[in-house]
C-alpha positions as CSV (number, residue, x, y, z in Angstrom):
1,H,0.0,0.0,0.0
2,R,2.8,2.5,0.9
3,E,4.7,1.4,-2.2
4,S,1.8,2.3,-4.5
5,K,1.4,5.6,-2.7
6,W,5.1,6.4,-3.4
7,L,4.9,5.3,-7.0
8,N,1.9,7.6,-7.5
9,L,3.7,10.5,-5.8
10,M,6.8,10.0,-8.0
11,T,4.8,10.1,-11.3
12,Q,3.7,13.6,-10.5
13,W,6.6,14.7,-8.3
14,E,6.9,18.4,-9.3
15,Q,3.2,19.1,-8.9
16,V,3.2,17.3,-5.5
17,M,6.2,19.2,-4.2
18,E,4.6,22.5,-5.3
19,K,1.3,22.0,-3.6
20,K,1.5,19.1,-1.2
21,S,5.0,18.9,0.2
22,N,3.6,18.1,3.6
23,K,2.1,15.0,2.1
24,V,5.6,13.9,1.0
25,K,6.9,14.6,4.5
26,G,4.1,12.5,6.0
27,Q,5.0,9.6,3.8
28,C,8.7,10.0,4.7
29,Q,7.8,9.9,8.4
30,K,6.1,6.5,7.8
31,G,9.2,5.3,6.0
32,I,10.0,5.0,2.3
33,P,9.6,1.4,1.1
34,A,12.9,-0.3,0.3
35,S,11.7,-1.0,-3.3
36,V,11.4,2.7,-4.1
37,R,14.3,4.2,-2.2
38,A,16.5,4.1,-5.3
39,K,14.2,6.6,-6.9
40,G,12.8,8.3,-3.8
41,W,16.1,9.5,-2.3
42,P,17.4,11.1,-5.5
43,L,14.1,12.9,-6.0
44,L,14.0,14.2,-2.4
45,C,17.6,15.6,-2.5
46,G,17.6,16.9,-6.1
47,A,20.1,14.3,-7.3
48,K,17.8,13.2,-10.1
49,D,17.7,16.7,-11.6
50,R,21.4,17.1,-11.2
51,K,22.0,13.9,-13.1
52,E,19.6,14.8,-15.9
53,K,21.2,18.2,-16.4
54,S,24.7,16.6,-16.5
55,Q,24.1,13.5,-18.5
56,E,27.7,12.5,-19.4
57,L,29.6,14.2,-16.5
58,Y,29.8,11.1,-14.2
59,K,31.3,8.9,-16.9
60,R,33.9,11.6,-17.7
61,L,34.8,12.0,-14.0
62,V,35.3,8.2,-13.6
63,K,37.6,8.1,-16.7
64,A,39.6,11.2,-15.8
65,P,43.2,10.6,-14.8
66,D,43.9,11.0,-11.0
67,H,46.6,13.7,-10.9
68,Q,46.2,14.2,-7.1
69,G,46.8,10.6,-6.1
70,W,43.4,10.1,-4.3
71,T,42.8,6.7,-5.8
72,D,45.4,4.9,-3.7
73,I,44.2,6.6,-0.5
74,I,40.6,5.7,-1.2
75,K,41.6,2.0,-2.0
76,R,42.9,1.7,1.6
77,D,39.4,2.4,2.9
78,T,37.1,0.6,0.6
79,D,37.3,-2.7,2.5
80,R,36.6,-1.0,5.8
81,Q,33.1,0.0,4.8
82,F,30.5,-2.5,6.1
83,P,33.0,-5.4,5.9
84,F,30.3,-7.9,7.0
85,H,27.9,-6.9,4.3
86,E,28.1,-9.3,1.4
87,M,28.2,-6.4,-1.1
88,F,31.6,-5.2,0.3
89,Q,33.3,-8.4,1.4
90,S,35.3,-9.1,-1.8
91,K,38.0,-6.7,-3.1
92,D,37.0,-7.8,-6.6
93,G,33.3,-7.5,-6.0
94,H,31.1,-4.8,-7.5
95,G,30.5,-3.2,-4.1
96,Q,34.1,-2.2,-3.5
97,K,34.6,-1.3,-7.1
98,D,31.6,0.9,-7.3
99,L,32.6,2.5,-4.0
100,L,36.1,3.3,-5.4
101,E,34.5,4.7,-8.5
102,V,32.0,7.0,-6.8
103,L,34.6,8.4,-4.3
104,K,37.2,8.9,-7.0
105,A,34.6,10.6,-9.2
106,Y,33.9,13.0,-6.3
107,T,37.5,14.0,-6.0
108,Q,37.5,14.8,-9.7
109,Y,34.3,16.8,-9.3
110,R,35.5,18.7,-6.3
111,P,39.3,18.8,-6.4
112,D,39.2,21.6,-3.8
113,E,37.7,19.1,-1.3
114,G,39.3,15.9,-2.5
115,Y,38.4,12.8,-0.4
116,C,37.3,12.7,3.2
117,Q,37.2,9.3,5.1
118,A,33.7,10.1,6.4
119,Q,32.3,10.0,2.9
120,G,33.2,6.3,2.6
121,P,30.3,4.9,4.8
122,V,27.9,7.5,3.4
123,A,28.7,6.4,-0.2
124,A,28.5,2.8,0.8
125,V,24.9,3.2,2.2
126,L,23.9,5.0,-1.0
127,L,25.3,2.1,-3.1
128,M,23.3,-0.4,-1.0
129,N,20.2,1.4,-2.2
130,M,20.9,2.5,-5.8
131,P,23.3,2.3,-8.8
132,A,26.7,4.0,-8.8
133,E,25.8,7.1,-10.8
134,E,22.7,7.9,-8.7
135,A,24.8,7.3,-5.6
136,F,27.4,9.8,-6.9
137,W,24.8,12.6,-7.4
138,C,23.3,11.9,-4.0
139,L,26.7,12.2,-2.4
140,A,27.3,15.5,-4.3
141,Q,24.0,16.8,-3.0
142,I,24.7,15.7,0.6
143,S,28.2,17.3,0.4
144,E,27.2,20.6,-1.3
145,L,23.5,21.2,-0.3
146,Y,22.9,19.4,3.0
147,L,26.3,19.4,4.7
148,P,28.4,22.1,3.1
149,G,31.9,22.4,4.5
150,Y,31.6,19.0,6.3
151,Y,34.1,17.3,4.0
152,S,36.5,20.2,3.3
153,P,40.0,20.0,4.6
154,L,39.3,22.3,7.5
155,L,35.9,20.6,8.4
156,E,34.5,24.0,9.1
157,G,30.9,23.0,8.4
158,V,30.8,20.1,10.9
159,L,32.7,22.1,13.6
160,F,30.1,24.9,13.3
161,D,27.2,22.5,13.5
162,A,28.7,20.6,16.5
163,A,28.8,24.0,18.3
164,V,25.2,24.6,17.3
165,L,24.3,21.2,18.7
166,S,26.0,22.0,22.0
167,S,24.0,25.3,22.2
168,V,20.7,23.5,21.4
169,L,21.5,20.8,24.0
170,K,22.1,23.5,26.6
171,K,18.8,25.1,25.8
172,Q,16.6,22.1,25.4
173,C,18.2,19.6,27.8
174,P,20.1,21.7,30.4
175,A,20.5,18.7,32.8
176,A,22.1,16.5,30.1
177,H,24.3,19.4,29.0
178,K,25.5,20.1,32.6
179,H,26.2,16.4,33.2
180,L,28.3,16.2,30.1
181,Q,30.2,19.3,31.1
182,N,30.8,17.9,34.6
183,Q,32.3,14.8,32.9
184,G,34.5,16.9,30.7
185,V,32.6,15.8,27.6
186,E,31.9,18.2,24.7
187,P,29.4,17.3,21.9
188,L,32.2,17.7,19.5
189,M,33.8,14.6,20.9
190,F,30.9,12.3,19.9
191,A,28.7,14.2,17.5
192,T,31.3,14.8,14.8
193,D,31.3,11.2,13.6
194,W,27.5,11.1,14.0
195,L,27.0,14.1,11.8
196,M,29.7,13.5,9.2
197,C,28.8,9.8,8.6
198,L,25.1,10.5,9.0
199,Y,24.9,7.9,11.8
200,S,25.9,5.1,9.4
201,R,28.5,3.8,11.9
202,H,26.2,4.0,14.9
203,L,22.7,2.7,14.2
204,P,21.0,-0.6,13.3
205,F,20.6,-0.6,9.5
206,D,16.8,-0.5,9.4
207,T,16.8,2.4,11.8
208,L,19.5,4.2,9.8
209,L,17.4,3.9,6.6
210,R,14.4,5.5,8.3
211,V,16.7,8.3,9.6
212,W,18.0,8.9,6.1
213,D,14.4,9.0,4.7
214,L,13.7,12.0,7.0
215,F,17.2,13.5,6.5
216,F,16.7,13.7,2.7
217,C,13.2,15.1,3.3
218,C,13.9,17.7,6.1
219,G,17.7,18.3,5.8
220,L,20.1,19.3,8.5
221,F,17.4,20.4,10.9
222,F,16.4,16.8,11.3
223,N,20.0,15.9,12.0
224,Y,19.9,18.2,15.0
225,I,16.7,16.8,16.3
226,F,17.9,13.2,16.0
227,A,21.3,14.0,17.6
């Protein structure tokens, strides 16, 4: 039943988002069916539009020579992402190959940012739900639209948001904030990995997917709420 609702929404996406965006949010809160996430997430985050406007770009990025040497660095991390998931167990399997391809393409797309280790698990979760090209454009949207500055060399985006989280915690949960301070614990110590990896290293997989459904729908605001 939920699947048919989503299929109906996706056939008239632009009209629905213009007039009934709350309807989409309500469906995201109920959870996007696994069978439609491959299309649902790219629609929610704008990756589908990006892909359609840049038809051949991904293929060119994948084939481009790696002058900065990121490929070898990425290769060291590909077998660390979800090593117990069958998709990523083999070095010669399509999971690790697609992961290398997507992350390498991003370094070509944003040479100013290059590769950040926290992008590995994010890209891996995307690949578990969609083909490589769609995963690349979702990663680009996450990095540029949802979490700008998170994966840059200075990590200024996530450092700012961790400070905001501390402020929100102090206002909304003063007792918890005071307890953490008494223990010498700052949100930056634990929240950085939560935020940068979008909880992919910290939640049961089914819960993670539900969190991402709402993240793609509501953006960074939901990240604060969930944290």
